C-alpha positions as CSV (number, residue, x, y, z in Angstrom):
1,M,112.9,55.8,94.4
2,T,113.1,53.4,97.4
3,V,112.6,54.5,100.8
4,N,112.4,52.7,104.3
5,N,109.3,52.9,106.3
6,P,109.2,52.8,110.1
7,D,108.9,49.0,110.0
8,N,112.2,48.7,108.1
9,Q,110.6,47.5,105.1
10,S,111.5,48.9,101.6
11,E,108.7,50.4,99.5
12,R,108.5,52.0,96.3
13,I,107.1,55.5,95.8
14,N,106.5,57.6,92.8
15,I,107.9,61.0,93.4
16,H,106.6,62.3,90.1
17,K,102.9,62.1,91.1
18,N,102.9,64.4,94.1
19,H,101.1,67.4,92.3
20,Q,97.5,67.9,91.6
21,L,95.7,70.0,88.7
22,I,92.7,71.5,90.3
23,L,89.6,72.9,88.2
24,H,87.8,75.7,89.9
25,N,84.2,76.7,89.3
26,D,83.4,80.0,87.6
27,D,80.3,81.8,86.5
28,V,81.6,82.5,83.0
29,N,81.8,79.2,81.1
30,T,78.9,77.0,80.2
31,F,78.8,73.2,80.9
32,D,79.0,72.3,77.4
33,F,82.2,74.4,76.9
34,V,83.9,73.0,80.0
35,I,83.1,69.6,79.0
36,K,84.4,70.0,75.4
37,T,87.6,71.8,76.7
38,L,88.3,68.9,79.2
39,M,87.8,66.3,76.3
40,D,90.1,68.2,74.0
41,I,92.9,69.2,76.3
42,C,92.9,66.6,79.0
43,H,91.6,63.7,76.8
44,F,88.9,62.7,79.1
45,D,85.9,60.8,77.6
46,E,82.5,62.6,77.4
47,V,81.2,60.8,80.7
48,Q,84.3,61.7,82.6
49,A,84.2,65.3,81.5
50,E,80.5,65.7,82.3
51,Q,81.2,64.3,85.9
52,I,84.1,66.5,86.5
53,A,82.0,69.6,85.2
54,L,79.1,68.7,87.6
55,L,81.3,68.1,90.6
56,T,83.2,71.3,90.1
57,H,79.9,73.2,89.9
58,F,78.6,71.7,93.2
59,K,81.8,71.5,95.1
60,G,83.6,74.7,93.8
61,E,86.8,72.8,92.8
62,I,88.0,69.4,92.0
63,V,91.2,67.6,91.4
64,I,91.3,66.6,87.7
65,K,94.8,65.1,87.4
66,H,97.7,64.0,89.4
67,G,101.3,63.9,88.1
68,D,104.6,65.5,87.3
69,K,104.6,69.3,87.8
70,N,105.9,70.0,84.2
71,Y,103.1,67.9,82.6
72,L,100.4,69.5,84.9
73,T,101.8,73.0,84.1
74,A,101.4,72.5,80.4
75,L,97.8,71.3,80.8
76,K,97.2,74.2,83.2
77,L,98.4,76.7,80.6
78,S,96.3,75.1,77.9
79,L,93.2,75.1,80.0
80,E,93.8,78.8,81.1
81,E,94.3,79.8,77.4
82,A,90.9,78.1,76.8
83,G,89.3,80.2,79.6
84,L,89.0,77.8,82.5
85,T,90.2,78.5,86.0
86,V,92.8,76.0,87.3
87,S,95.6,75.8,89.8
88,I,98.3,73.4,90.7
89,G,98.5,72.1,94.4
């Protein structure tokens, strides 16, 4: 999609990446379980999954993916089925 900015210059924007998948901290799942689930479902490598788990623990929630709402909804459902708490924003 092409839009005009106030300076009358055309710029390209991606309208499909305007949604966020947010992982919320909980008092139920272990770090190891969260890390393994993020690796299995979201295809993060181990280091990424560990960082996400730690940041979620300390901050309460963290954006883990950006993208199309349909794609994120599918990930959300899979993560929820595994027992994680997630939302789309």
